[in-house]
PDB file of N, CA, C and O in Angstrom:
ATOM      1  N   MET A   1      74.664  84.942 163.432  1.00  0.00           N
ATOM      2  CA  MET A   1      75.344  85.794 162.473  1.00  0.00           C
ATOM      3  C   MET A   1      75.545  85.109 161.117  1.00  0.00           C
ATOM      4  O   MET A   1      75.478  85.793 160.096  1.00  0.00           O
ATOM      5  N   PRO A   2      75.787  83.797 161.052  1.00  0.00           N
ATOM      6  CA  PRO A   2      75.985  83.172 159.740  1.00  0.00           C
ATOM      7  C   PRO A   2      74.800  83.362 158.790  1.00  0.00           C
ATOM      8  O   PRO A   2      75.000  83.527 157.586  1.00  0.00           O
ATOM      9  N   ILE A   3      73.578  83.343 159.309  1.00  0.00           N
ATOM     10  CA  ILE A   3      72.403  83.515 158.452  1.00  0.00           C
ATOM     11  C   ILE A   3      72.379  84.918 157.863  1.00  0.00           C
ATOM     12  O   ILE A   3      72.139  85.081 156.666  1.00  0.00           O
ATOM     13  N   ALA A   4      72.620  85.919 158.674  1.00  0.00           N
ATOM     14  CA  ALA A   4      72.611  87.305 158.198  1.00  0.00           C
ATOM     15  C   ALA A   4      73.671  87.509 157.118  1.00  0.00           C
ATOM     16  O   ALA A   4      73.412  88.159 156.105  1.00  0.00           O
ATOM     17  N   MET A   5      74.850  86.962 157.332  1.00  0.00           N
ATOM     18  CA  MET A   5      75.929  87.109 156.358  1.00  0.00           C
ATOM     19  C   MET A   5      75.625  86.324 155.080  1.00  0.00           C
ATOM     20  O   MET A   5      75.966  86.769 153.984  1.00  0.00           O
ATOM     21  N   THR A   6      74.990  85.163 155.214  1.00  0.00           N
ATOM     22  CA  THR A   6      74.620  84.365 154.043  1.00  0.00           C
ATOM     23  C   THR A   6      73.574  85.094 153.222  1.00  0.00           C
ATOM     24  O   THR A   6      73.679  85.152 151.997  1.00  0.00           O
ATOM     25  N   LYS A   7      72.560  85.655 153.883  1.00  0.00           N
ATOM     26  CA  LYS A   7      71.521  86.405 153.174  1.00  0.00           C
ATOM     27  C   LYS A   7      72.128  87.605 152.449  1.00  0.00           C
ATOM     28  O   LYS A   7      71.784  87.891 151.302  1.00  0.00           O
ATOM     29  N   GLU A   8      73.017  88.288 153.120  1.00  0.00           N
ATOM     30  CA  GLU A   8      73.678  89.442 152.511  1.00  0.00           C
ATOM     31  C   GLU A   8      74.467  89.015 151.268  1.00  0.00           C
ATOM     32  O   GLU A   8      74.437  89.699 150.245  1.00  0.00           O
ATOM     33  N   GLY A   9      75.164  87.895 151.360  1.00  0.00           N
ATOM     34  CA  GLY A   9      75.931  87.391 150.218  1.00  0.00           C
ATOM     35  C   GLY A   9      75.033  86.978 149.066  1.00  0.00           C
ATOM     36  O   GLY A   9      75.327  87.289 147.912  1.00  0.00           O
ATOM     37  N   ILE A  10      73.940  86.283 149.361  1.00  0.00           N
ATOM     38  CA  ILE A  10      72.995  85.841 148.327  1.00  0.00           C
ATOM     39  C   ILE A  10      72.390  87.043 147.610  1.00  0.00           C
ATOM     40  O   ILE A  10      72.199  87.014 146.395  1.00  0.00           O
ATOM     41  N   ASP A  11      72.091  88.093 148.362  1.00  0.00           N
ATOM     42  CA  ASP A  11      71.492  89.298 147.770  1.00  0.00           C
ATOM     43  C   ASP A  11      72.432  89.993 146.782  1.00  0.00           C
ATOM     44  O   ASP A  11      71.972  90.752 145.929  1.00  0.00           O
ATOM     45  N   LYS A  12      73.728  89.747 146.884  1.00  0.00           N
ATOM     46  CA  LYS A  12      74.704  90.422 146.035  1.00  0.00           C
ATOM     47  C   LYS A  12      75.026  89.662 144.751  1.00  0.00           C
ATOM     48  O   LYS A  12      75.723  90.192 143.885  1.00  0.00           O
ATOM     49  N   ILE A  13      74.535  88.431 144.610  1.00  0.00           N
ATOM     50  CA  ILE A  13      74.855  87.649 143.418  1.00  0.00           C
ATOM     51  C   ILE A  13      73.612  87.455 142.551  1.00  0.00           C
ATOM     52  O   ILE A  13      72.490  87.720 142.985  1.00  0.00           O
ATOM     53  N   GLU A  14      73.825  86.994 141.334  1.00  0.00           N
ATOM     54  CA  GLU A  14      72.745  86.776 140.381  1.00  0.00           C
ATOM     55  C   GLU A  14      72.193  85.359 140.492  1.00  0.00           C
ATOM     56  O   GLU A  14      72.875  84.456 140.978  1.00  0.00           O
ATOM     57  N   VAL A  15      70.962  85.168 140.041  1.00  0.00           N
ATOM     58  CA  VAL A  15      70.343  83.840 139.999  1.00  0.00           C
ATOM     59  C   VAL A  15      71.246  82.913 139.177  1.00  0.00           C
ATOM     60  O   VAL A  15      71.712  83.279 138.099  1.00  0.00           O
ATOM     61  N   GLY A  16      71.480  81.721 139.701  1.00  0.00           N
ATOM     62  CA  GLY A  16      72.334  80.749 139.038  1.00  0.00           C
ATOM     63  C   GLY A  16      73.773  80.770 139.517  1.00  0.00           C
ATOM     64  O   GLY A  16      74.517  79.815 139.293  1.00  0.00           O
ATOM     65  N   GLN A  17      74.171  81.850 140.174  1.00  0.00           N
ATOM     66  CA  GLN A  17      75.528  81.920 140.706  1.00  0.00           C
ATOM     67  C   GLN A  17      75.600  81.164 142.030  1.00  0.00           C
ATOM     68  O   GLN A  17      74.578  80.884 142.655  1.00  0.00           O
ATOM     69  N   ILE A  18      76.819  80.841 142.445  1.00  0.00           N
ATOM     70  CA  ILE A  18      77.032  80.042 143.646  1.00  0.00           C
ATOM     71  C   ILE A  18      77.767  80.872 144.689  1.00  0.00           C
ATOM     72  O   ILE A  18      78.769  81.525 144.399  1.00  0.00           O
ATOM     73  N   LEU A  19      77.247  80.829 145.899  1.00  0.00           N
ATOM     74  CA  LEU A  19      77.849  81.512 147.036  1.00  0.00           C
ATOM     75  C   LEU A  19      78.569  80.490 147.903  1.00  0.00           C
ATOM     76  O   LEU A  19      77.998  79.462 148.265  1.00  0.00           O
ATOM     77  N   LYS A  20      79.814  80.774 148.230  1.00  0.00           N
ATOM     78  CA  LYS A  20      80.576  79.923 149.138  1.00  0.00           C
ATOM     79  C   LYS A  20      80.505  80.548 150.527  1.00  0.00           C
ATOM     80  O   LYS A  20      80.871  81.709 150.714  1.00  0.00           O
ATOM     81  N   VAL A  21      80.033  79.772 151.495  1.00  0.00           N
ATOM     82  CA  VAL A  21      79.901  80.258 152.865  1.00  0.00           C
ATOM     83  C   VAL A  21      80.782  79.400 153.763  1.00  0.00           C
ATOM     84  O   VAL A  21      80.681  78.173 153.759  1.00  0.00           O
ATOM     85  N   GLU A  22      81.638  80.047 154.525  1.00  0.00           N
ATOM     86  CA  GLU A  22      82.483  79.354 155.491  1.00  0.00           C
ATOM     87  C   GLU A  22      82.015  79.742 156.886  1.00  0.00           C
ATOM     88  O   GLU A  22      81.759  80.913 157.167  1.00  0.00           O
ATOM     89  N   ALA A  23      81.909  78.748 157.750  1.00  0.00           N
ATOM     90  CA  ALA A  23      81.420  79.021 159.108  1.00  0.00           C
ATOM     91  C   ALA A  23      82.088  78.104 160.108  1.00  0.00           C
ATOM     92  O   ALA A  23      82.462  76.976 159.788  1.00  0.00           O
ATOM     93  N   ASP A  24      82.233  78.606 161.331  1.00  0.00           N
ATOM     94  CA  ASP A  24      82.754  77.772 162.407  1.00  0.00           C
ATOM     95  C   ASP A  24      81.813  77.749 163.612  1.00  0.00           C
ATOM     96  O   ASP A  24      82.144  77.191 164.658  1.00  0.00           O
ATOM     97  N   ASP A  25      80.654  78.353 163.456  1.00  0.00           N
ATOM     98  CA  ASP A  25      79.624  78.334 164.498  1.00  0.00           C
ATOM     99  C   ASP A  25      78.891  76.989 164.410  1.00  0.00           C
ATOM    100  O   ASP A  25      78.322  76.673 163.364  1.00  0.00           O
ATOM    101  N   PRO A  26      78.894  76.196 165.479  1.00  0.00           N
ATOM    102  CA  PRO A  26      78.249  74.883 165.433  1.00  0.00           C
ATOM    103  C   PRO A  26      76.778  74.928 165.027  1.00  0.00           C
ATOM    104  O   PRO A  26      76.278  73.969 164.440  1.00  0.00           O
ATOM    105  N   ALA A  27      76.089  75.999 165.320  1.00  0.00           N
ATOM    106  CA  ALA A  27      74.674  76.124 164.967  1.00  0.00           C
ATOM    107  C   ALA A  27      74.480  76.410 163.478  1.00  0.00           C
ATOM    108  O   ALA A  27      73.371  76.265 162.963  1.00  0.00           O
ATOM    109  N   ALA A  28      75.530  76.811 162.792  1.00  0.00           N
ATOM    110  CA  ALA A  28      75.418  77.195 161.384  1.00  0.00           C
ATOM    111  C   ALA A  28      74.953  76.047 160.503  1.00  0.00           C
ATOM    112  O   ALA A  28      74.219  76.274 159.542  1.00  0.00           O
ATOM    113  N   GLU A  29      75.360  74.823 160.805  1.00  0.00           N
ATOM    114  CA  GLU A  29      74.989  73.694 159.952  1.00  0.00           C
ATOM    115  C   GLU A  29      73.477  73.585 159.806  1.00  0.00           C
ATOM    116  O   GLU A  29      72.962  73.579 158.688  1.00  0.00           O
ATOM    117  N   GLU A  30      72.776  73.499 160.901  1.00  0.00           N
ATOM    118  CA  GLU A  30      71.316  73.381 160.836  1.00  0.00           C
ATOM    119  C   GLU A  30      70.661  74.686 160.411  1.00  0.00           C
ATOM    120  O   GLU A  30      69.698  74.676 159.643  1.00  0.00           O
ATOM    121  N   ASP A  31      71.172  75.807 160.901  1.00  0.00           N
ATOM    122  CA  ASP A  31      70.575  77.111 160.568  1.00  0.00           C
ATOM    123  C   ASP A  31      70.624  77.390 159.072  1.00  0.00           C
ATOM    124  O   ASP A  31      69.617  77.791 158.488  1.00  0.00           O
ATOM    125  N   ILE A  32      71.765  77.189 158.448  1.00  0.00           N
ATOM    126  CA  ILE A  32      71.901  77.491 157.028  1.00  0.00           C
ATOM    127  C   ILE A  32      71.111  76.497 156.186  1.00  0.00           C
ATOM    128  O   ILE A  32      70.510  76.883 155.183  1.00  0.00           O
ATOM    129  N   LYS A  33      71.103  75.233 156.575  1.00  0.00           N
ATOM    130  CA  LYS A  33      70.303  74.246 155.846  1.00  0.00           C
ATOM    131  C   LYS A  33      68.813  74.599 155.902  1.00  0.00           C
ATOM    132  O   LYS A  33      68.120  74.526 154.887  1.00  0.00           O
ATOM    133  N   ARG A  34      68.321  74.979 157.081  1.00  0.00           N
ATOM    134  CA  ARG A  34      66.913  75.384 157.218  1.00  0.00           C
ATOM    135  C   ARG A  34      66.634  76.648 156.422  1.00  0.00           C
ATOM    136  O   ARG A  34      65.601  76.747 155.758  1.00  0.00           O
ATOM    137  N   TRP A  35      67.539  77.611 156.480  1.00  0.00           N
ATOM    138  CA  TRP A  35      67.373  78.864 155.754  1.00  0.00           C
ATOM    139  C   TRP A  35      67.278  78.607 154.256  1.00  0.00           C
ATOM    140  O   TRP A  35      66.406  79.161 153.586  1.00  0.00           O
ATOM    141  N   ALA A  36      68.175  77.765 153.721  1.00  0.00           N
ATOM    142  CA  ALA A  36      68.162  77.472 152.285  1.00  0.00           C
ATOM    143  C   ALA A  36      66.850  76.806 151.887  1.00  0.00           C
ATOM    144  O   ALA A  36      66.279  77.141 150.849  1.00  0.00           O
ATOM    145  N   LYS A  37      66.373  75.886 152.679  1.00  0.00           N
ATOM    146  CA  LYS A  37      65.111  75.206 152.376  1.00  0.00           C
ATOM    147  C   LYS A  37      63.947  76.199 152.402  1.00  0.00           C
ATOM    148  O   LYS A  37      63.083  76.174 151.525  1.00  0.00           O
ATOM    149  N   ARG A  38      63.932  77.066 153.404  1.00  0.00           N
ATOM    150  CA  ARG A  38      62.851  78.038 153.563  1.00  0.00           C
ATOM    151  C   ARG A  38      62.839  79.076 152.443  1.00  0.00           C
ATOM    152  O   ARG A  38      61.772  79.502 152.002  1.00  0.00           O
ATOM    153  N   THR A  39      64.013  79.480 151.987  1.00  0.00           N
ATOM    154  CA  THR A  39      64.098  80.533 150.976  1.00  0.00           C
ATOM    155  C   THR A  39      64.130  79.990 149.554  1.00  0.00           C
ATOM    156  O   THR A  39      64.005  80.753 148.597  1.00  0.00           O
ATOM    157  N   GLY A  40      64.296  78.673 149.407  1.00  0.00           N
ATOM    158  CA  GLY A  40      64.268  78.059 148.086  1.00  0.00           C
ATOM    159  C   GLY A  40      65.617  77.995 147.386  1.00  0.00           C
ATOM    160  O   GLY A  40      65.683  77.604 146.221  1.00  0.00           O
ATOM    161  N   HIS A  41      66.690  78.368 148.065  1.00  0.00           N
ATOM    162  CA  HIS A  41      68.016  78.260 147.466  1.00  0.00           C
ATOM    163  C   HIS A  41      68.535  76.839 147.662  1.00  0.00           C
ATOM    164  O   HIS A  41      68.086  76.124 148.557  1.00  0.00           O
ATOM    165  N   LYS A  42      69.480  76.437 146.821  1.00  0.00           N
ATOM    166  CA  LYS A  42      69.916  75.042 146.804  1.00  0.00           C
ATOM    167  C   LYS A  42      71.344  74.900 147.322  1.00  0.00           C
ATOM    168  O   LYS A  42      72.261  75.552 146.824  1.00  0.00           O
ATOM    169  N   ILE A  43      71.523  74.042 148.325  1.00  0.00           N
ATOM    170  CA  ILE A  43      72.864  73.724 148.793  1.00  0.00           C
ATOM    171  C   ILE A  43      73.412  72.644 147.869  1.00  0.00           C
ATOM    172  O   ILE A  43      72.934  71.510 147.863  1.00  0.00           O
ATOM    173  N   LEU A  44      74.420  73.015 147.093  1.00  0.00           N
ATOM    174  CA  LEU A  44      75.001  72.088 146.129  1.00  0.00           C
ATOM    175  C   LEU A  44      76.003  71.143 146.783  1.00  0.00           C
ATOM    176  O   LEU A  44      76.122  69.977 146.408  1.00  0.00           O
ATOM    177  N   LYS A  45      76.717  71.674 147.765  1.00  0.00           N
ATOM    178  CA  LYS A  45      77.751  70.878 148.423  1.00  0.00           C
ATOM    179  C   LYS A  45      77.931  71.383 149.843  1.00  0.00           C
ATOM    180  O   LYS A  45      77.851  72.584 150.106  1.00  0.00           O
ATOM    181  N   PHE A  46      78.175  70.453 150.755  1.00  0.00           N
ATOM    182  CA  PHE A  46      78.421  70.792 152.150  1.00  0.00           C
ATOM    183  C   PHE A  46      79.630  69.992 152.609  1.00  0.00           C
ATOM    184  O   PHE A  46      79.669  68.772 152.450  1.00  0.00           O
ATOM    185  N   GLU A  47      80.610  70.671 153.173  1.00  0.00           N
ATOM    186  CA  GLU A  47      81.800  70.015 153.696  1.00  0.00           C
ATOM    187  C   GLU A  47      81.956  70.372 155.168  1.00  0.00           C
ATOM    188  O   GLU A  47      81.702  71.507 155.573  1.00  0.00           O
ATOM    189  N   LYS A  48      82.375  69.393 155.961  1.00  0.00           N
ATOM    190  CA  LYS A  48      82.563  69.646 157.389  1.00  0.00           C
ATOM    191  C   LYS A  48      83.810  68.929 157.865  1.00  0.00           C
ATOM    192  O   LYS A  48      84.008  67.742 157.606  1.00  0.00           O
ATOM    193  N   GLU A  49      84.639  69.670 158.562  1.00  0.00           N
ATOM    194  CA  GLU A  49      85.823  69.099 159.192  1.00  0.00           C
ATOM    195  C   GLU A  49      85.897  69.660 160.600  1.00  0.00           C
ATOM    196  O   GLU A  49      86.137  70.851 160.798  1.00  0.00           O
ATOM    197  N   ASP A  50      85.689  68.792 161.568  1.00  0.00           N
ATOM    198  CA  ASP A  50      85.574  69.204 162.964  1.00  0.00           C
ATOM    199  C   ASP A  50      84.449  70.230 163.084  1.00  0.00           C
ATOM    200  O   ASP A  50      83.291  69.906 162.820  1.00  0.00           O
ATOM    201  N   THR A  51      84.773  71.463 163.478  1.00  0.00           N
ATOM    202  CA  THR A  51      83.723  72.475 163.618  1.00  0.00           C
ATOM    203  C   THR A  51      83.717  73.471 162.453  1.00  0.00           C
ATOM    204  O   THR A  51      82.934  74.421 162.465  1.00  0.00           O
ATOM    205  N   PHE A  52      84.565  73.271 161.462  1.00  0.00           N
ATOM    206  CA  PHE A  52      84.635  74.174 160.312  1.00  0.00           C
ATOM    207  C   PHE A  52      83.772  73.626 159.187  1.00  0.00           C
ATOM    208  O   PHE A  52      83.875  72.450 158.836  1.00  0.00           O
ATOM    209  N   MET A  53      82.924  74.474 158.621  1.00  0.00           N
ATOM    210  CA  MET A  53      81.990  74.055 157.579  1.00  0.00           C
ATOM    211  C   MET A  53      82.087  74.971 156.366  1.00  0.00           C
ATOM    212  O   MET A  53      82.351  76.167 156.482  1.00  0.00           O
ATOM    213  N   ILE A  54      81.864  74.366 155.189  1.00  0.00           N
ATOM    214  CA  ILE A  54      81.796  75.123 153.938  1.00  0.00           C
ATOM    215  C   ILE A  54      80.519  74.706 153.222  1.00  0.00           C
ATOM    216  O   ILE A  54      80.258  73.520 153.022  1.00  0.00           O
ATOM    217  N   PHE A  55      79.728  75.706 152.840  1.00  0.00           N
ATOM    218  CA  PHE A  55      78.492  75.490 152.090  1.00  0.00           C
ATOM    219  C   PHE A  55      78.660  76.127 150.720  1.00  0.00           C
ATOM    220  O   PHE A  55      79.214  77.220 150.604  1.00  0.00           O
ATOM    221  N   TYR A  56      78.186  75.451 149.688  1.00  0.00           N
ATOM    222  CA  TYR A  56      78.122  76.013 148.345  1.00  0.00           C
ATOM    223  C   TYR A  56      76.633  76.122 148.022  1.00  0.00           C
ATOM    224  O   TYR A  56      75.955  75.109 147.849  1.00  0.00           O
ATOM    225  N   ILE A  57      76.131  77.346 147.942  1.00  0.00           N
ATOM    226  CA  ILE A  57      74.697  77.583 147.801  1.00  0.00           C
ATOM    227  C   ILE A  57      74.413  78.264 146.474  1.00  0.00           C
ATOM    228  O   ILE A  57      74.971  79.317 146.166  1.00  0.00           O
ATOM    229  N   GLU A  58      73.534  77.645 145.693  1.00  0.00           N
ATOM    230  CA  GLU A  58      73.139  78.227 144.407  1.00  0.00           C
ATOM    231  C   GLU A  58      71.927  79.126 144.614  1.00  0.00           C
ATOM    232  O   GLU A  58      70.932  78.715 145.211  1.00  0.00           O
ATOM    233  N   LYS A  59      72.019  80.354 144.115  1.00  0.00           N
ATOM    234  CA  LYS A  59      70.879  81.269 144.182  1.00  0.00           C
ATOM    235  C   LYS A  59      69.879  80.842 143.125  1.00  0.00           C
ATOM    236  O   LYS A  59      70.218  80.777 141.943  1.00  0.00           O
ATOM    237  N   THR A  60      68.660  80.552 143.529  1.00  0.00           N
ATOM    238  CA  THR A  60      67.667  80.016 142.603  1.00  0.00           C
ATOM    239  C   THR A  60      66.578  81.003 142.235  1.00  0.00           C
ATOM    240  O   THR A  60      65.815  80.759 141.300  1.00  0.00           O
ATOM    241  N   LYS A  61      66.491  82.102 142.945  1.00  0.00           N
ATOM    242  CA  LYS A  61      65.468  83.100 142.606  1.00  0.00           C
ATOM    243  C   LYS A  61      65.871  84.470 143.053  1.00  0.00           C
ATOM    244  O   LYS A  61      65.128  85.430 142.848  1.00  0.00           O
TER     245      LYS A  61
END
């Protein structure tokens, strides 16, 4: 589910804007990193505390 919600969020913002994604699904860390690499968006910052994660993703195209 984190990937679907991230894609939906990215689709709603403009190129150059930053999307903040919060997740607590352990698989989200690798899934979102792979998704960003595959789609060409840039993870500017990643924070993790226990199982809670925050991604800051810049829309690049």
